[in-house]
PQR file with spaces between the fields and no chain letter, atoms N, CA, C, O and H, PARSE charges and radii, in Angstrom:
ATOM       1  N    MET     1     120.814  101.834   98.486 -0.4000 1.5000
ATOM       2  CA   MET     1     121.383  102.700   97.369 -0.0000 2.0000
ATOM       3  C    MET     1     120.884  104.188   97.782  0.5500 1.7000
ATOM       4  O    MET     1     119.740  104.493   98.121 -0.5500 1.4000
ATOM       5  N    GLU     2     121.938  104.987   97.682 -0.4000 1.5000
ATOM       6  CA   GLU     2     121.609  106.491   98.027 -0.0000 2.0000
ATOM       7  C    GLU     2     121.672  107.373   96.758  0.5500 1.7000
ATOM       8  O    GLU     2     122.590  107.219   95.952 -0.5500 1.4000
ATOM       9  H    GLU     2     122.867  104.739   97.407  0.4000 1.0000
ATOM      10  N    PHE     3     120.798  108.204   96.594 -0.4000 1.5000
ATOM      11  CA   PHE     3     120.666  108.891   95.206 -0.0000 2.0000
ATOM      12  C    PHE     3     121.081  110.295   95.652  0.5500 1.7000
ATOM      13  O    PHE     3     120.691  110.705   96.745 -0.5500 1.4000
ATOM      14  H    PHE     3     120.053  108.329   97.248  0.4000 1.0000
ATOM      15  N    GLU     4     121.840  111.043   94.876 -0.4000 1.5000
ATOM      16  CA   GLU     4     122.285  112.338   95.022 -0.0000 2.0000
ATOM      17  C    GLU     4     121.315  113.402   94.859  0.5500 1.7000
ATOM      18  O    GLU     4     121.500  114.457   95.466 -0.5500 1.4000
ATOM      19  H    GLU     4     122.157  110.710   93.988  0.4000 1.0000
ATOM      20  N    ASN     5     120.189  113.236   94.027 -0.4000 1.5000
ATOM      21  CA   ASN     5     119.088  114.251   93.608 -0.0000 2.0000
ATOM      22  C    ASN     5     118.027  113.498   93.249  0.5500 1.7000
ATOM      23  O    ASN     5     118.134  112.289   93.045 -0.5500 1.4000
ATOM      24  H    ASN     5     120.039  112.380   93.534  0.4000 1.0000
ATOM      25  N    VAL     6     116.786  114.228   93.129 -0.4000 1.5000
ATOM      26  CA   VAL     6     115.487  113.532   92.599 -0.0000 2.0000
ATOM      27  C    VAL     6     115.613  113.015   91.257  0.5500 1.7000
ATOM      28  O    VAL     6     115.138  111.911   90.989 -0.5500 1.4000
ATOM      29  H    VAL     6     116.699  115.210   93.294  0.4000 1.0000
ATOM      30  N    ARG     7     116.196  113.693   90.411 -0.4000 1.5000
ATOM      31  CA   ARG     7     116.404  113.405   88.951 -0.0000 2.0000
ATOM      32  C    ARG     7     117.148  111.874   88.881  0.5500 1.7000
ATOM      33  O    ARG     7     116.742  110.970   88.150 -0.5500 1.4000
ATOM      34  H    ARG     7     116.582  114.589   90.629  0.4000 1.0000
ATOM      35  N    GLU     8     118.350  111.767   89.813 -0.4000 1.5000
ATOM      36  CA   GLU     8     118.851  110.453   89.930 -0.0000 2.0000
ATOM      37  C    GLU     8     117.921  109.345   90.350  0.5500 1.7000
ATOM      38  O    GLU     8     117.921  108.252   89.783 -0.5500 1.4000
ATOM      39  H    GLU     8     118.680  112.501   90.406  0.4000 1.0000
ATOM      40  N    ALA     9     117.150  109.641   91.330 -0.4000 1.5000
ATOM      41  CA   ALA     9     116.153  108.491   91.855 -0.0000 2.0000
ATOM      42  C    ALA     9     115.267  108.396   90.864  0.5500 1.7000
ATOM      43  O    ALA     9     115.012  107.219   90.609 -0.5500 1.4000
ATOM      44  H    ALA     9     117.150  110.529   91.791  0.4000 1.0000
ATOM      45  N    LEU    10     114.667  109.208   90.169 -0.4000 1.5000
ATOM      46  CA   LEU    10     113.671  109.105   89.099 -0.0000 2.0000
ATOM      47  C    LEU    10     114.273  108.380   87.868  0.5500 1.7000
ATOM      48  O    LEU    10     113.578  107.548   87.284 -0.5500 1.4000
ATOM      49  H    LEU    10     114.874  110.164   90.376  0.4000 1.0000
ATOM      50  N    LYS    11     115.433  108.632   87.477 -0.4000 1.5000
ATOM      51  CA   LYS    11     116.000  107.863   86.526 -0.0000 2.0000
ATOM      52  C    LYS    11     116.278  106.476   86.654  0.5500 1.7000
ATOM      53  O    LYS    11     116.230  105.690   85.708 -0.5500 1.4000
ATOM      54  H    LYS    11     115.998  109.308   87.952  0.4000 1.0000
ATOM      55  N    PHE    12     116.604  106.139   87.968 -0.4000 1.5000
ATOM      56  CA   PHE    12     116.742  104.754   88.407 -0.0000 2.0000
ATOM      57  C    PHE    12     115.505  104.021   88.286  0.5500 1.7000
ATOM      58  O    PHE    12     115.425  102.962   87.665 -0.5500 1.4000
ATOM      59  H    PHE    12     116.643  106.778   88.736  0.4000 1.0000
ATOM      60  N    LEU    13     114.410  104.654   88.955 -0.4000 1.5000
ATOM      61  CA   LEU    13     113.088  104.077   88.842 -0.0000 2.0000
ATOM      62  C    LEU    13     112.690  103.757   87.373  0.5500 1.7000
ATOM      63  O    LEU    13     112.389  102.600   87.081 -0.5500 1.4000
ATOM      64  H    LEU    13     114.475  105.515   89.459  0.4000 1.0000
ATOM      65  N    LEU    14     112.679  104.838   86.350 -0.4000 1.5000
ATOM      66  CA   LEU    14     112.408  104.605   85.099 -0.0000 2.0000
ATOM      67  C    LEU    14     113.203  103.332   84.545  0.5500 1.7000
ATOM      68  O    LEU    14     112.567  102.400   84.053 -0.5500 1.4000
ATOM      69  H    LEU    14     112.924  105.778   86.587  0.4000 1.0000
ATOM      70  N    GLU    15     114.471  103.303   84.620 -0.4000 1.5000
ATOM      71  CA   GLU    15     115.235  102.323   84.049 -0.0000 2.0000
ATOM      72  C    GLU    15     115.080  100.828   84.674  0.5500 1.7000
ATOM      73  O    GLU    15     115.181   99.786   84.026 -0.5500 1.4000
ATOM      74  H    GLU    15     114.988  104.060   85.019  0.4000 1.0000
ATOM      75  N    TYR    16     114.805  100.943   86.117 -0.4000 1.5000
ATOM      76  CA   TYR    16     114.729   99.619   86.892 -0.0000 2.0000
ATOM      77  C    TYR    16     113.300   99.210   86.469  0.5500 1.7000
ATOM      78  O    TYR    16     113.208   97.987   86.362 -0.5500 1.4000
ATOM      79  H    TYR    16     114.723  101.789   86.643  0.4000 1.0000
ATOM      80  N    ASN    17     112.320   99.784   86.237 -0.4000 1.5000
ATOM      81  CA   ASN    17     111.003   99.326   86.092 -0.0000 2.0000
ATOM      82  C    ASN    17     110.750   99.345   84.379  0.5500 1.7000
ATOM      83  O    ASN    17     109.571   99.336   84.025 -0.5500 1.4000
ATOM      84  H    ASN    17     112.394  100.777   86.325  0.4000 1.0000
ATOM      85  N    ASP    18     111.520   99.363   83.602 -0.4000 1.5000
ATOM      86  CA   ASP    18     111.416   99.410   82.111 -0.0000 2.0000
ATOM      87  C    ASP    18     111.662   98.042   81.681  0.5500 1.7000
ATOM      88  O    ASP    18     112.755   97.494   81.825 -0.5500 1.4000
ATOM      89  H    ASP    18     112.478   99.370   83.889  0.4000 1.0000
ATOM      90  N    THR    19     110.524   97.425   81.089 -0.4000 1.5000
ATOM      91  CA   THR    19     110.625   95.925   80.776 -0.0000 2.0000
ATOM      92  C    THR    19     111.494   95.646   79.608  0.5500 1.7000
ATOM      93  O    THR    19     112.017   94.562   79.351 -0.5500 1.4000
ATOM      94  H    THR    19     109.636   97.870   80.972  0.4000 1.0000
ATOM      95  N    THR    20     111.606   96.930   78.816 -0.4000 1.5000
ATOM      96  CA   THR    20     112.504   96.606   77.589 -0.0000 2.0000
ATOM      97  C    THR    20     114.040   96.528   78.168  0.5500 1.7000
ATOM      98  O    THR    20     114.812   95.642   77.803 -0.5500 1.4000
ATOM      99  H    THR    20     111.182   97.811   79.025  0.4000 1.0000
ATOM     100  N    LEU    21     114.373   97.464   79.032 -0.4000 1.5000
ATOM     101  CA   LEU    21     115.721   97.520   79.497 -0.0000 2.0000
ATOM     102  C    LEU    21     115.857   96.356   80.541  0.5500 1.7000
ATOM     103  O    LEU    21     116.996   95.889   80.577 -0.5500 1.4000
ATOM     104  H    LEU    21     113.746   98.185   79.329  0.4000 1.0000
ATOM     105  N    ASN    22     115.021   95.825   81.334 -0.4000 1.5000
ATOM     106  CA   ASN    22     115.144   94.709   82.313 -0.0000 2.0000
ATOM     107  C    ASN    22     114.147   93.704   82.151  0.5500 1.7000
ATOM     108  O    ASN    22     113.313   93.510   83.035 -0.5500 1.4000
ATOM     109  H    ASN    22     114.096   96.204   81.304  0.4000 1.0000
ATOM     110  N    PRO    23     114.169   92.942   80.915 -0.5600 1.5000
ATOM     111  CA   PRO    23     113.158   92.124   80.706  0.2800 2.0000
ATOM     112  C    PRO    23     113.051   90.946   81.789  0.5500 1.7000
ATOM     113  O    PRO    23     111.979   90.459   82.146 -0.5500 1.4000
ATOM     114  N    ASN    24     114.223   90.584   82.227 -0.4000 1.5000
ATOM     115  CA   ASN    24     114.357   89.480   83.177 -0.0000 2.0000
ATOM     116  C    ASN    24     114.948   89.949   84.490  0.5500 1.7000
ATOM     117  O    ASN    24     116.051   89.518   84.827 -0.5500 1.4000
ATOM     118  H    ASN    24     115.094   90.979   81.936  0.4000 1.0000
ATOM     119  N    LEU    25     114.250   90.849   85.292 -0.4000 1.5000
ATOM     120  CA   LEU    25     115.033   91.506   86.400 -0.0000 2.0000
ATOM     121  C    LEU    25     115.514   90.588   87.241  0.5500 1.7000
ATOM     122  O    LEU    25     114.897   89.539   87.423 -0.5500 1.4000
ATOM     123  H    LEU    25     113.354   91.199   85.018  0.4000 1.0000
ATOM     124  N    LYS    26     116.592   90.837   87.820 -0.4000 1.5000
ATOM     125  CA   LYS    26     117.086   89.894   88.967 -0.0000 2.0000
ATOM     126  C    LYS    26     117.610   90.334   90.021  0.5500 1.7000
ATOM     127  O    LYS    26     118.271   91.360   89.851 -0.5500 1.4000
ATOM     128  H    LYS    26     117.094   91.690   87.673  0.4000 1.0000
ATOM     129  N    SER    27     117.555   89.872   91.231 -0.4000 1.5000
ATOM     130  CA   SER    27     118.064   90.537   92.398 -0.0000 2.0000
ATOM     131  C    SER    27     118.948   89.576   93.063  0.5500 1.7000
ATOM     132  O    SER    27     118.880   88.391   92.739 -0.5500 1.4000
ATOM     133  H    SER    27     117.019   89.040   91.370  0.4000 1.0000
ATOM     134  N    ARG    28     119.820   89.993   94.013 -0.4000 1.5000
ATOM     135  CA   ARG    28     120.750   89.222   94.838 -0.0000 2.0000
ATOM     136  C    ARG    28     120.430   89.461   96.480  0.5500 1.7000
ATOM     137  O    ARG    28     120.609   90.549   97.028 -0.5500 1.4000
ATOM     138  H    ARG    28     119.876   90.956   94.276  0.4000 1.0000
ATOM     139  N    VAL    29     120.022   88.481   97.040 -0.4000 1.5000
ATOM     140  CA   VAL    29     119.669   88.563   98.364 -0.0000 2.0000
ATOM     141  C    VAL    29     120.724   88.022   99.239  0.5500 1.7000
ATOM     142  O    VAL    29     121.306   86.962   99.007 -0.5500 1.4000
ATOM     143  H    VAL    29     119.877   87.597   96.594  0.4000 1.0000
ATOM     144  N    ASN    30     120.972   88.848  100.340 -0.4000 1.5000
ATOM     145  CA   ASN    30     122.256   88.618  101.198 -0.0000 2.0000
ATOM     146  C    ASN    30     123.537   88.089  100.492  0.5500 1.7000
ATOM     147  O    ASN    30     124.160   87.115  100.917 -0.5500 1.4000
ATOM     148  H    ASN    30     120.500   89.709  100.528  0.4000 1.0000
ATOM     149  N    SER    31     123.907   88.833   99.328 -0.4000 1.5000
ATOM     150  CA   SER    31     125.080   88.381   98.751 -0.0000 2.0000
ATOM     151  C    SER    31     125.091   87.075   98.159  0.5500 1.7000
ATOM     152  O    SER    31     126.170   86.511   97.975 -0.5500 1.4000
ATOM     153  H    SER    31     123.401   89.623   98.983  0.4000 1.0000
ATOM     154  N    GLY    32     123.944   86.502   97.821 -0.4000 1.5000
ATOM     155  CA   GLY    32     123.708   85.202   97.397 -0.0000 2.0000
ATOM     156  C    GLY    32     123.784   85.271   95.825  0.5500 1.7000
ATOM     157  O    GLY    32     124.239   86.262   95.252 -0.5500 1.4000
ATOM     158  H    GLY    32     123.068   86.960   97.970  0.4000 1.0000
ATOM     159  N    LYS    33     123.351   84.250   95.214 -0.4000 1.5000
ATOM     160  CA   LYS    33     123.492   84.306   93.831 -0.0000 2.0000
ATOM     161  C    LYS    33     122.343   85.143   93.129  0.5500 1.7000
ATOM     162  O    LYS    33     121.271   85.318   93.707 -0.5500 1.4000
ATOM     163  H    LYS    33     122.982   83.445   95.680  0.4000 1.0000
ATOM     164  N    TRP    34     122.590   85.644   91.894 -0.4000 1.5000
ATOM     165  CA   TRP    34     121.404   86.266   91.243 -0.0000 2.0000
ATOM     166  C    TRP    34     120.309   85.672   90.937  0.5500 1.7000
ATOM     167  O    TRP    34     120.554   84.693   90.232 -0.5500 1.4000
ATOM     168  H    TRP    34     123.461   85.502   91.424  0.4000 1.0000
ATOM     169  N    GLU    35     119.053   85.830   91.169 -0.4000 1.5000
ATOM     170  CA   GLU    35     117.834   84.919   90.785 -0.0000 2.0000
ATOM     171  C    GLU    35     116.652   85.906   90.430  0.5500 1.7000
ATOM     172  O    GLU    35     116.612   86.971   91.046 -0.5500 1.4000
ATOM     173  H    GLU    35     118.854   86.625   91.742  0.4000 1.0000
ATOM     174  N    PRO    36     115.943   85.703   89.735 -0.5600 1.5000
ATOM     175  CA   PRO    36     114.640   86.302   89.330  0.2800 2.0000
ATOM     176  C    PRO    36     113.932   87.174   90.460  0.5500 1.7000
ATOM     177  O    PRO    36     113.534   86.617   91.483 -0.5500 1.4000
ATOM     178  N    SER    37     113.789   88.436   90.285 -0.4000 1.5000
ATOM     179  CA   SER    37     113.218   89.147   91.248 -0.0000 2.0000
ATOM     180  C    SER    37     111.849   88.898   91.602  0.5500 1.7000
ATOM     181  O    SER    37     111.032   88.653   90.715 -0.5500 1.4000
ATOM     182  H    SER    37     114.112   88.888   89.454  0.4000 1.0000
ATOM     183  N    THR    38     111.462   88.942   93.014 -0.4000 1.5000
ATOM     184  CA   THR    38     110.036   88.671   93.472 -0.0000 2.0000
ATOM     185  C    THR    38     109.460   90.150   93.259  0.5500 1.7000
ATOM     186  O    THR    38     110.145   91.169   93.166 -0.5500 1.4000
ATOM     187  H    THR    38     112.126   89.141   93.735  0.4000 1.0000
ATOM     188  N    VAL    39     108.026   90.061   93.198 -0.4000 1.5000
ATOM     189  CA   VAL    39     107.261   91.252   93.308 -0.0000 2.0000
ATOM     190  C    VAL    39     107.697   91.975   94.615  0.5500 1.7000
ATOM     191  O    VAL    39     107.941   93.181   94.587 -0.5500 1.4000
ATOM     192  H    VAL    39     107.469   89.234   93.274  0.4000 1.0000
ATOM     193  N    SER    40     107.794   91.269   95.725 -0.4000 1.5000
ATOM     194  CA   SER    40     107.968   92.173   97.083 -0.0000 2.0000
ATOM     195  C    SER    40     109.550   92.631   96.815  0.5500 1.7000
ATOM     196  O    SER    40     109.784   93.757   97.255 -0.5500 1.4000
ATOM     197  H    SER    40     107.596   90.290   95.747  0.4000 1.0000
ATOM     198  N    GLU    41     110.520   92.059   96.265 -0.4000 1.5000
ATOM     199  CA   GLU    41     111.821   92.547   96.080 -0.0000 2.0000
ATOM     200  C    GLU    41     111.678   94.064   95.181  0.5500 1.7000
ATOM     201  O    GLU    41     112.139   95.134   95.579 -0.5500 1.4000
ATOM     202  H    GLU    41     110.330   91.145   95.908  0.4000 1.0000
ATOM     203  N    VAL    42     110.994   93.877   94.002 -0.4000 1.5000
ATOM     204  CA   VAL    42     110.792   95.037   93.265 -0.0000 2.0000
ATOM     205  C    VAL    42     110.143   96.000   94.140  0.5500 1.7000
ATOM     206  O    VAL    42     110.705   97.085   94.286 -0.5500 1.4000
ATOM     207  H    VAL    42     110.619   93.008   93.679  0.4000 1.0000
ATOM     208  N    GLN    43     109.089   95.783   94.724 -0.4000 1.5000
ATOM     209  CA   GLN    43     108.349   96.818   95.491 -0.0000 2.0000
ATOM     210  C    GLN    43     109.275   97.504   96.569  0.5500 1.7000
ATOM     211  O    GLN    43     109.173   98.715   96.765 -0.5500 1.4000
ATOM     212  H    GLN    43     108.632   94.902   94.605  0.4000 1.0000
ATOM     213  N    ALA    44     110.185   96.725   97.271 -0.4000 1.5000
ATOM     214  CA   ALA    44     110.924   97.244   98.173 -0.0000 2.0000
ATOM     215  C    ALA    44     111.990   98.241   97.817  0.5500 1.7000
ATOM     216  O    ALA    44     112.305   99.224   98.487 -0.5500 1.4000
ATOM     217  H    ALA    44     110.268   95.741   97.111  0.4000 1.0000
ATOM     218  N    MET    45     112.559   97.813   96.548 -0.4000 1.5000
ATOM     219  CA   MET    45     113.316   98.717   95.759 -0.0000 2.0000
ATOM     220  C    MET    45     112.644   99.877   95.249  0.5500 1.7000
ATOM     221  O    MET    45     113.207  100.955   95.445 -0.5500 1.4000
ATOM     222  H    MET    45     112.304   97.014   96.003  0.4000 1.0000
ATOM     223  N    ASN    46     111.553   99.870   94.636 -0.4000 1.5000
ATOM     224  CA   ASN    46     110.748  101.044   94.371 -0.0000 2.0000
ATOM     225  C    ASN    46     110.480  101.999   95.543  0.5500 1.7000
ATOM     226  O    ASN    46     110.631  103.218   95.456 -0.5500 1.4000
ATOM     227  H    ASN    46     111.097   98.994   94.478  0.4000 1.0000
ATOM     228  N    TYR    47     110.035  101.299   96.740 -0.4000 1.5000
ATOM     229  CA   TYR    47     109.687  102.103   97.814 -0.0000 2.0000
ATOM     230  C    TYR    47     110.906  102.894   98.234  0.5500 1.7000
ATOM     231  O    TYR    47     110.812  104.117   98.337 -0.5500 1.4000
ATOM     232  H    TYR    47     109.912  100.309   96.811  0.4000 1.0000
ATOM     233  N    ASP    48     112.018  102.287   98.477 -0.4000 1.5000
ATOM     234  CA   ASP    48     113.291  103.061   98.951 -0.0000 2.0000
ATOM     235  C    ASP    48     113.537  104.177   98.184  0.5500 1.7000
ATOM     236  O    ASP    48     113.827  105.229   98.754 -0.5500 1.4000
ATOM     237  H    ASP    48     112.095  101.293   98.394  0.4000 1.0000
ATOM     238  N    ALA    49     113.457  104.110   96.760 -0.4000 1.5000
ATOM     239  CA   ALA    49     113.802  105.189   95.814 -0.0000 2.0000
ATOM     240  C    ALA    49     112.786  106.152   95.865  0.5500 1.7000
ATOM     241  O    ALA    49     113.137  107.332   95.834 -0.5500 1.4000
ATOM     242  H    ALA    49     113.222  103.255   96.297  0.4000 1.0000
ATOM     243  N    LEU    50     111.533  105.863   95.942 -0.4000 1.5000
ATOM     244  CA   LEU    50     110.493  107.010   96.179 -0.0000 2.0000
ATOM     245  C    LEU    50     110.522  107.640   97.452  0.5500 1.7000
ATOM     246  O    LEU    50     110.265  108.841   97.537 -0.5500 1.4000
ATOM     247  H    LEU    50     111.248  104.905   95.968  0.4000 1.0000
ATOM     248  N    ALA    51     110.837  106.889   98.556 -0.4000 1.5000
ATOM     249  CA   ALA    51     110.972  107.626   99.883 -0.0000 2.0000
ATOM     250  C    ALA    51     112.041  108.529   99.771  0.5500 1.7000
ATOM     251  O    ALA    51     111.838  109.660  100.214 -0.5500 1.4000
ATOM     252  H    ALA    51     111.046  105.914   98.487  0.4000 1.0000
ATOM     253  N    GLN    52     113.232  108.257   99.234 -0.4000 1.5000
ATOM     254  CA   GLN    52     114.410  109.059   99.266 -0.0000 2.0000
ATOM     255  C    GLN    52     113.979  110.421   98.212  0.5500 1.7000
ATOM     256  O    GLN    52     114.297  111.560   98.553 -0.5500 1.4000
ATOM     257  H    GLN    52     113.398  107.339   98.875  0.4000 1.0000
ATOM     258  N    ALA    53     113.371  110.211   97.156 -0.4000 1.5000
ATOM     259  CA   ALA    53     112.817  111.232   96.437 -0.0000 2.0000
ATOM     260  C    ALA    53     111.812  112.161   97.277  0.5500 1.7000
ATOM     261  O    ALA    53     112.015  113.375   97.274 -0.5500 1.4000
ATOM     262  H    ALA    53     113.113  109.285   96.879  0.4000 1.0000
ATOM     263  N    ALA    54     110.900  111.705   97.884 -0.4000 1.5000
ATOM     264  CA   ALA    54     109.892  112.413   98.771 -0.0000 2.0000
ATOM     265  C    ALA    54     110.698  113.147   99.812  0.5500 1.7000
ATOM     266  O    ALA    54     110.372  114.295  100.113 -0.5500 1.4000
ATOM     267  H    ALA    54     110.736  110.719   97.886  0.4000 1.0000
ATOM     268  N    ASP    55     111.888  112.468  100.467 -0.4000 1.5000
ATOM     269  CA   ASP    55     112.892  113.243  101.369 -0.0000 2.0000
ATOM     270  C    ASP    55     113.288  114.598  100.694  0.5500 1.7000
ATOM     271  O    ASP    55     113.087  115.695  101.214 -0.5500 1.4000
ATOM     272  H    ASP    55     112.153  111.535  100.222  0.4000 1.0000
ATOM     273  N    MET    56     113.890  114.391   99.445 -0.4000 1.5000
ATOM     274  CA   MET    56     114.555  115.339   98.975 -0.0000 2.0000
ATOM     275  C    MET    56     113.522  116.692   98.515  0.5500 1.7000
ATOM     276  O    MET    56     113.889  117.862   98.403 -0.5500 1.4000
ATOM     277  H    MET    56     114.053  113.500   99.022  0.4000 1.0000
ATOM     278  N    LEU    57     112.419  116.257   98.337 -0.4000 1.5000
ATOM     279  CA   LEU    57     111.422  117.165   97.997 -0.0000 2.0000
ATOM     280  C    LEU    57     110.706  117.896   99.162  0.5500 1.7000
ATOM     281  O    LEU    57     109.990  118.888   99.022 -0.5500 1.4000
ATOM     282  H    LEU    57     112.121  115.307   98.428  0.4000 1.0000
ATOM     283  N    GLY    58     110.978  117.313  100.258 -0.4000 1.5000
ATOM     284  CA   GLY    58     110.260  117.855  101.672 -0.0000 2.0000
ATOM     285  C    GLY    58     109.077  117.333  101.758  0.5500 1.7000
ATOM     286  O    GLY    58     108.220  117.985  102.354 -0.5500 1.4000
ATOM     287  H    GLY    58     111.559  116.508  100.372  0.4000 1.0000
ATOM     288  N    MET    59     108.806  116.316  101.311 -0.4000 1.5000
ATOM     289  CA   MET    59     107.610  115.542  101.304 -0.0000 2.0000
ATOM     290  C    MET    59     107.389  114.040  102.019  0.5500 1.7000
ATOM     291  O    MET    59     106.621  113.152  101.649 -0.5500 1.4000
ATOM     292  H    MET    59     109.502  115.786  100.827  0.4000 1.0000
ATOM     293  N    SER    60     108.262  114.042  103.101 -0.4000 1.5000
ATOM     294  CA   SER    60     108.329  112.858  103.823 -0.0000 2.0000
ATOM     295  C    SER    60     107.124  112.352  104.516  0.5500 1.7000
ATOM     296  O    SER    60     106.967  111.194  104.901 -0.5500 1.4000
ATOM     297  H    SER    60     108.886  114.764  103.401  0.4000 1.0000
ATOM     298  N    ASP    61     106.109  113.545  104.664 -0.4000 1.5000
ATOM     299  CA   ASP    61     104.785  113.065  105.173 -0.0000 2.0000
ATOM     300  C    ASP    61     104.111  112.044  104.316  0.5500 1.7000
ATOM     301  O    ASP    61     103.323  111.252  104.831 -0.5500 1.4000
ATOM     302  H    ASP    61     106.237  114.486  104.352  0.4000 1.0000
ATOM     303  N    LEU    62     104.385  112.015  102.985 -0.4000 1.5000
ATOM     304  CA   LEU    62     103.788  111.266  102.195 -0.0000 2.0000
ATOM     305  C    LEU    62     103.990  109.565  102.469  0.5500 1.7000
ATOM     306  O    LEU    62     103.253  108.706  101.986 -0.5500 1.4000
ATOM     307  H    LEU    62     105.025  112.659  102.566  0.4000 1.0000
ATOM     308  N    TYR    63     105.019  109.338  103.247 -0.4000 1.5000
ATOM     309  CA   TYR    63     105.187  107.775  103.619 -0.0000 2.0000
ATOM     310  C    TYR    63     105.215  107.747  105.115  0.5500 1.7000
ATOM     311  O    TYR    63     105.025  106.642  105.625 -0.5500 1.4000
ATOM     312  H    TYR    63     105.619  110.036  103.640  0.4000 1.0000
ATOM     313  N    LEU    64     105.435  108.857  105.981 -0.4000 1.5000
ATOM     314  CA   LEU    64     105.409  108.869  107.561 -0.0000 2.0000
ATOM     315  C    LEU    64     103.857  108.879  107.812  0.5500 1.7000
ATOM     316  O    LEU    64     103.494  108.554  108.942 -0.5500 1.4000
ATOM     317  H    LEU    64     105.589  109.755  105.567  0.4000 1.0000
ATOM     318  N    ASN    65     102.955  109.197  106.936 -0.4000 1.5000
ATOM     319  CA   ASN    65     101.482  109.255  107.364 -0.0000 2.0000
ATOM     320  C    ASN    65     101.278  110.438  108.291  0.5500 1.7000
ATOM     321  O    ASN    65     100.402  110.421  109.156 -0.5500 1.4000
ATOM     322  H    ASN    65     103.249  109.461  106.018  0.4000 1.0000
ATOM     323  N    GLU    66     102.254  111.665  108.065 -0.4000 1.5000
ATOM     324  CA   GLU    66     101.964  112.697  108.875 -0.0000 2.0000
ATOM     325  C    GLU    66     101.300  113.863  108.020  0.5500 1.7000
ATOM     326  O    GLU    66     101.385  113.795  106.794 -0.5500 1.4000
ATOM     327  H    GLU    66     102.966  111.679  107.362  0.4000 1.0000
ATOM     328  N    GLN    67     100.685  114.862  108.582 -0.4000 1.5000
ATOM     329  CA   GLN    67     100.100  115.924  107.815 -0.0000 2.0000
ATOM     330  C    GLN    67     101.278  116.838  107.598  0.5500 1.7000
ATOM     331  O    GLN    67     102.181  116.907  108.431 -0.5500 1.4000
ATOM     332  H    GLN    67     100.616  114.917  109.578  0.4000 1.0000
ATOM     333  N    PRO    68     101.274  117.503  106.542 -0.5600 1.5000
ATOM     334  CA   PRO    68     102.188  118.675  106.140  0.2800 2.0000
ATOM     335  C    PRO    68     102.217  119.884  107.348  0.5500 1.7000
ATOM     336  O    PRO    68     101.258  120.236  108.034 -0.5500 1.4000
ATOM     337  N    ALA    69     103.473  120.357  107.391 -0.4000 1.5000
ATOM     338  CA   ALA    69     103.449  121.378  108.346 -0.0000 2.0000
ATOM     339  C    ALA    69     102.959  122.648  107.920  0.5500 1.7000
ATOM     340  O    ALA    69     102.912  123.589  108.712 -0.5500 1.4000
ATOM     341  H    ALA    69     104.252  120.070  106.834  0.4000 1.0000
């Protein structure tokens, strides 16, 4: 999933992780059937969105383990 801006990424993260909006979070792996999400699937989705937001803010060093320039 690609985000156009940081606001879009944050909106996704807030909605995706809201237990009221997504009480029975499901994922589809390799175009298979929808099944309850595992912790690692949720972490992967969160990490991707957070990395994109960091990129947009010029802070990729946060996940690349580099020192800021």
